C-alpha positions in Angstrom: 4.9 2.6 -11.7 4.3 1.8 -8.1 1.5 -0.6 -7.3 0.1 -0.3 -3.8 -1.8 -3.3 -2.5 -4.0 -4.1 0.5 -6.9 -6.5 1.1 -9.8 -4.7 -0.3 -8.5 -1.5 -1.8 -10.9 0.8 0.0 -8.6 1.8 3.0 -4.9 1.5 3.4 -3.8 1.3 -0.3 -5.9 4.3 -1.2 -4.1 6.4 1.3 -0.6 5.5 -0.1 -1.7 6.0 -3.6 -3.1 9.5 -2.9 0.2 10.6 -1.2 2.3 9.3 -4.0 0.2 10.8 -6.7 0.3 14.2 -4.7 4.1 13.9 -5.1 3.7 13.4 -8.8 4.8 9.8 -8.6 3.1 7.3 -11.1 1.1 5.1 -8.8 -2.0 2.9 -8.7 -3.6 0.8 -6.1 -5.6 -2.5 -5.9 -6.7 -5.3 -3.7 -7.4 -8.9 -3.6 -11.2 -8.6 -3.5 -13.5 -7.9 -6.5 -13.3 -4.1 -7.4 -15.9 -1.5 -8.0 -16.2 -0.1 -4.4 -15.6 3.4 -3.2 -13.1 4.3 -0.6 -14.6 4.1 2.8 -16.5 7.2 3.8 -14.7 7.5 7.1 -11.4 7.5 5.2 -12.6 9.9 2.6 -13.5 12.3 5.3 -10.2 12.2 7.2 -8.2 12.4 3.9 -10.3 15.5 2.9 -9.2 17.2 6.2 -5.6 16.9 4.7 -6.3 18.0 1.2 -6.6 14.6 -0.4 -9.6 14.0 -2.4 -10.3 10.3 -3.0 -14.0 10.6 -3.7 -13.5 9.3 -7.3 -11.6 6.2 -6.2 -13.1 2.8 -7.1 -11.4 -0.3 -5.9 -9.7 -2.6 -8.4 -8.8 -6.3 -8.1 -5.1 -7.0 -8.6 -4.0 -9.2 -11.4 -0.6 -11.1 -12.1 -0.2 -8.8 -15.0 -0.5 -5.7 -12.9 2.2 -7.2 -10.6 4.5 -8.0 -13.4 4.4 -4.6 -14.9 4.9 -2.7 -11.7 8.3 -1.4 -10.9 7.7 -1.7 -7.2 4.9 -3.4 -5.2 4.0 -1.9 -1.8 2.1 -4.0 0.6 0.5 -3.5 4.1 0.9 -6.8 6.0 2.1 -10.4 5.7 -1.3 -11.6 4.4 -0.8 -9.4 1.4 2.7 -10.6 0.9 1.5 -14.1 0.9 -1.1 -13.4 -1.7 1.5 -11.6 -3.9 3.8 -14.7 -3.7 0.9 -17.0 -4.4 -0.4 -15.1 -7.5 3.0 -14.0 -9.0 6.0 -15.5 -7.3 8.5 -13.4 -9.3 6.8 -10.2 -8.1 7.7 -10.8 -4.5 11.3 -9.7 -5.4 10.1 -6.2 -5.9 8.0 -5.7 -2.8 8.2 -3.2 0.0 6.5 -3.4 3.3 5.2 0.2 3.8 5.2 -0.1 7.5 8.9 -0.9 7.6 9.5 2.8 6.6 8.3 3.8 10.1 9.8 0.9 12.0 6.7 -1.2 12.1 5.9 -4.7 10.8 2.4 -4.1 9.4 -0.5 -1.8 9.2 -3.6 -3.2 10.7 -6.6 -3.5 8.4 -8.7 -0.4 9.0 -11.9 -2.3 8.3 -11.6 -4.0 11.6 -10.7 -1.0 13.6 -13.6 0.3 15.7 -11.9 3.0 17.8 -11.8 6.4 16.3 -8.5 7.1 17.9 -6.9 4.0 16.7 -8.4 4.4 13.2 -6.9 8.0 12.9 -3.6 6.8 14.4 -3.2 4.1 11.7 -4.3 6.5 8.9 -1.7 9.0 10.0 1.0 6.3 10.2 0.2 5.2 6.7 0.4 8.9 5.5 3.7 9.3 7.2 5.2 6.1 5.8 3.7 7.0 2.3 5.3 10.5 2.4 8.6 9.0 3.4 8.3 6.6 0.4 7.5 9.7 -1.9 10.5 11.6 -0.6 12.8 8.6 -1.2 11.4 8.1 -4.7 11.6 11.7 -5.7 15.1 12.3 -4.2 16.5 9.3 -5.9 17.5 7.6 -2.7 18.0 3.9 -2.9 15.2 2.0 -1.4 15.9 -1.6 -0.1 13.1 -3.9 -1.2 12.2 -6.9 0.9 14.5 -9.8 0.7 12.6 -13.1 0.6 15.0 -16.0 1.4 12.4 -18.4 2.8 13.1 -20.9 0.0 16.9 -20.7 0.3 19.0 -21.9 3.2 21.5 -19.6 4.7 25.0 -20.8 4.4 
């Protein structure tokens, strides 16, 4: 199972989860804030334009058990990775920075994006990276997870 994480689980992780599920990949999403919130309306509308219905989505708060049971943990930015490491240090060895699949370092938190053009650009970039991940997972291609050597010196 793929666990997709972002800060609040109402924007970025929702997109990736929807794309992976559309490709028949077992996936769930969560965030680091308390759950129960709907996906943001602006996001629901954009995804609906592309045939993705996330109207039933309700945010979930991630737990260490969710991280331990996931086969892969997909995250959106370095803040997410720090929280993963803090909550479940062993889980950081099965993480993937989704933005890296399109040559980027992070996906900006959509909650703080005011420009419609920038908002849509980020949504489309997340959709593209998620589709690439889905393709890799369904084709059986090897996916290089993040390497976290910060605690080990290079020789």
